[in-house]
N, C-alpha and C positions, 0 to 999 in steps of 0.2 A: 495597727491593731485591728482597726477598722476595716481595712482590707480582708484581713484573716478571717473577721466573723461574718464578712459577707462571702467569702468563698465557703465556708461552712454551710450559711444557710442555702447556697446553692448545691452544696455535694451532698447534703444529708435530708430530701424534702419529704414533705409528707406524703401518704400514698396518694395515687391520682385519682381526680374526680372524673377525667376524662379517659375513655378507650377508645380503639379504634372502630368498636359498634356503634359509639356517638356520630362517627362519620356518616353526613348525609350522600344520598343517590347521586351520584358524581356522572351520571350519562350525560355526553354532550358535552362535558368538559375535555379542555386540552392543556395536558400540563407536562412541564419537562423538569426532570431530578437531574441535576449534574452530579456525576458519582453515585448514579442509581444501580451500580451492578455488586456493590458490597455493602456490609456494614449497616449503619444507619439508614444510607441511600435505598438497599436493597428492600430493607422492611418499611422504608416509604412507600416505595413501588408496589409493593406487594398490598400492602393497606387501598392505596389508590386504586389499583387492578380490582379489588374485592368488591369497590365501591364503582367501579363500572365507569373510571377515566379512562379518556385516551391517553397514556403516557408514554412520552420519550425517555430512554435512559441514554444521557449525554455522558458520556465518557471514553477514555482514550483508548481500553484494550478493547477491541471487537471481540476476540473470540471468549473471554473472561465474559462480556456483556451479553453475549449471544447465548453462553452456557447458564445465564441467570434468565434470560429471557423465556428459554425453554423450561427451565426449571418452576418459574410462577407459573406459566402457562400451565402446567400440570397443577399448581396448587389453587390455582384462582378462576381457573376456566377462562381467563383473558390474557392476551399476549401484548408485552410493550414494544415499543420499536427502538432501534437503536441507531443513535444519532452520532457520528465520530467527533468530540470535541477534547482537545489538549489544552486546558487553561493555563500553560505553562508556554505558550505559543499563540500569540498574539495572530497569527495567520491562520492557525486552525480555528480560532476562536470565532475570528470573520466568516470563515468558510463554514463552520456550524450554524452560525446564524443564519446565513445567506442560503445553506440547506435548507434550513427548517422553514423558513419563511416560503421558500418555493414549495415545499409540501402543505403548509397551513396557512388559513385564513384568521385564527382565532390563537389566543394563547391566555387561557385563565390564571395560570398559577406557575409560577417559576420558584423551584425552590434551589437556591444557591447554597448546593448541600457539601459539595465536592469540598476536600482540603488536603494540605499535606501539614504533618506535624516533626519538628525535631529533625528531620533530615541534617547529613553532615554541612556544616556551615559552605563548604565550598561549590556546594551546589547552587547553579544559577538556570534561570528559565532562558528557553532559546534567544530571548530578545534580551540577555543580561542584566535581568532583575534578580534578585534577592526571590530563591526560589518558592519561600514561603508566601512574601508579601506578593511576589509576581502572579501566584497561582492563587492564592486564599481572598486576594482583595483585588488587583490589577486585573487579571483575567474577569473575575466573576464581574467586576467594574464594567468591563467593554463588552461582555456578553449581553447583560442587562441594557446596558446603552442602544446595542444595535436591536434589540427586541422593544425595546420602548414604543415605537410608532405601533407595532402588532399589540402590545398590552394595552396602548391606549385606544387605540381602535375597537376592541373587543371590549373595554369598560363600557364604552360610548354604545354598545350594541346589547348589553347585557342587561335583564329587568334590575337587577342590583345597582347597576352603574357604577362597579368595580372589578377589579382584578387583582391579584397579591401576588407579592414578591416578598419570598422567606429567605433570609440571610443566615446561615449557620454560624454563630459565633462560638464563644468558649469562657467558662469561669475564668481562663487565662487573662482575658482581655481586664482582669482587674488588676493584674500586675504590669500591665503595658502601658506604653506611650507612644508617640511618633517623631521619630527622629528621620526627617526628610533624609537626611544625607547618607541613611544605611539603606534606603531602596533600590538602590543600584550598588555595583559594584565596577571599580576601578581596575580589579587584576593585580593592582599591586600590593605588597608586603603591609603597606601602611594603611590600606584602606580600612575606612573606619567600620564597614560592616562586618569586617572580617575579626575586628575585636570583640562583636558580640557573640555571646554564646546563642546556639540554635534555639534553646528555650526563651530566651529572651526576643528573639527574632519572632518567634510563634506567637508569645503575647501580643507583639507588636501588630502584627496580621490578625488578631483576634478583635485588637480593639479597633482596627481600621475595617475591621467588618460592621462595627457597631455606629461608626460614625459614618460610614457610607450609607447605611441603611436609614439611618435619621436623615440624611442630607437628602437622600432619594423622595422620601417623605417632603419634604421642604420645598425640593424644585417640581416633584412631579404628583403631591396628592392632590391637586387641583385637576388632574388629567385622570382619577379615578385609582390611582396606583395607590394601594394598601402596602405599605413595605414595613416590616418586623423584622427585628434579627431577635437570635435569642441562643441560649446553653443547652444545648441537646441532655446533659449529664455527664457523670463521669462513666462512660461506656465502653465496653468489651468490643472492640473494632478493629479492622485493619491498621484504623489511624494509627498504632502504637506500634508499628513495624521497624521503625528505626528506634524505638526503645531497647535497651540490652535485653535481652531474655530472660535474664533472672527479676528484675525489677519488675517488667511484664507479668511474669507469673504472679509475684507478691502484690502487686496492681488488683491482678485479676480475684486474687481470693478476699483481699481487704478493702478493696477501693470501688471496684467497677461493678456496674449492673448491665445486665441482660442487653444485647443490642437492640432487639424489639421495643425496651421501653424508652430508649432513645430517640426511636422515630415518633413517641408521642406529642413532644412540644413542638415540632414543626408540624405535627398534621394537624395540630389544635390550630394553629396559627394561619395556616394554610386553607383549612376547611370549614371551620366550625363557625356558624354564623353571627356568633356574638363576637369572634374577634376581627371580625371586619372593622369594628370600633376602636381597634388598636393600634392605629394607624402611627408609625414613629415608635412605636414601644418595644420593650426588649422583655423577653420571657424566658423562664427558667423552669427546671424540674418542678413537678411533670404538669405543665399546661398552664402557668401561673405568669401573671405579671410579677416582674422583678424591679430591681433597681441596678442600672447599670452603674459603672464607674463616672462619677459627677462629669469629670473631663471630657467625654466623650458627647457631651451634648452641646459643647462649645458652638455655635453658630460660626464663629470666626473661623474655627477648624477645620469645622466641616465644610466650608466654603473653599478654604486653601487645601485640603486633600482632593476637594472634587477638581477643580481649576488644576492641581498636578495630574490627575487622572487622567482629565480632559488631553492635556500635553502628550503624555505618552501615545495617544494613540491617533494622533492628527494624521499620520500619513504610515499606517500599516501597508504593505506591500507597494508604496511609494505612492499611493493615493489618498489625498486629503478625506477625511472621515466627515459627512454632513450631521449636523446637528439634529440628535433623535425628534427635537421638536419640529424639525421642518421637513421630516420625511413625511411622505403622502403613503398610505398602505391601500392597496384595492382590495375591495373584498368582494 
């Protein structure tokens, strides 16, 4: 009953006290938005461009991303930059981070916004992980890990002394937990992962997002990394593409808010001056401090998940990964 009440508090929020007009001028700031070509990500990019940030859309679909870039340039007068990133491929994640660091010497805000929701259970990432956990959690972890040296060096050089990493979770995390035996697939009929519903695997990945974001605070808060997680709200977006058409139509009518509203909470986390004090916190619609599921706050679980994630990315492309804290970034 407590979980249902928590879900309802997030699902039916009061009117927002924060709007895109409250975003400060972002001139000189460099930002990445994963999944920035559609849905909430697109609205986030639009608001950032309107406030003069230099924005990279990190996404898989180049044609779609470039169409978005063209449209937003007309709407805002500023042009985003495409960065090829497939979060379901660790090799692509590594290539994207390396390409970004060839182009930029700073990174002020990283929006880990992209995600996949309730696809067929049979779908896996390129590396054999559950598609939802591999994309939503492992892919974003690896991307963030590779960019940590640049984030930390940027924090040292900014007047505020901090940068921000904003990870999009969901109220679905309230119904999730972590079963490490379901993160990968053994391709056998008796696979434990394949016995789970797609919705359960989605909730698990969103639970993992909250655990990851808090553990990032524990490990790198002293480096000037302000890490938050959030529920953007029940929003009309391309994220529901795997949901049956009739259910999707009914949800749009009775349950879902407009896409621009979905960007509000993460824009607040990433840009509002006061949100710099929310390191390790979980936010809910619209731009409010929330209470995540209690079990996400367990430091032992955070350590276990982080260690597991580190283990998975040790030998991408057959080359051992260096620890983010030990990599030097020239500026």
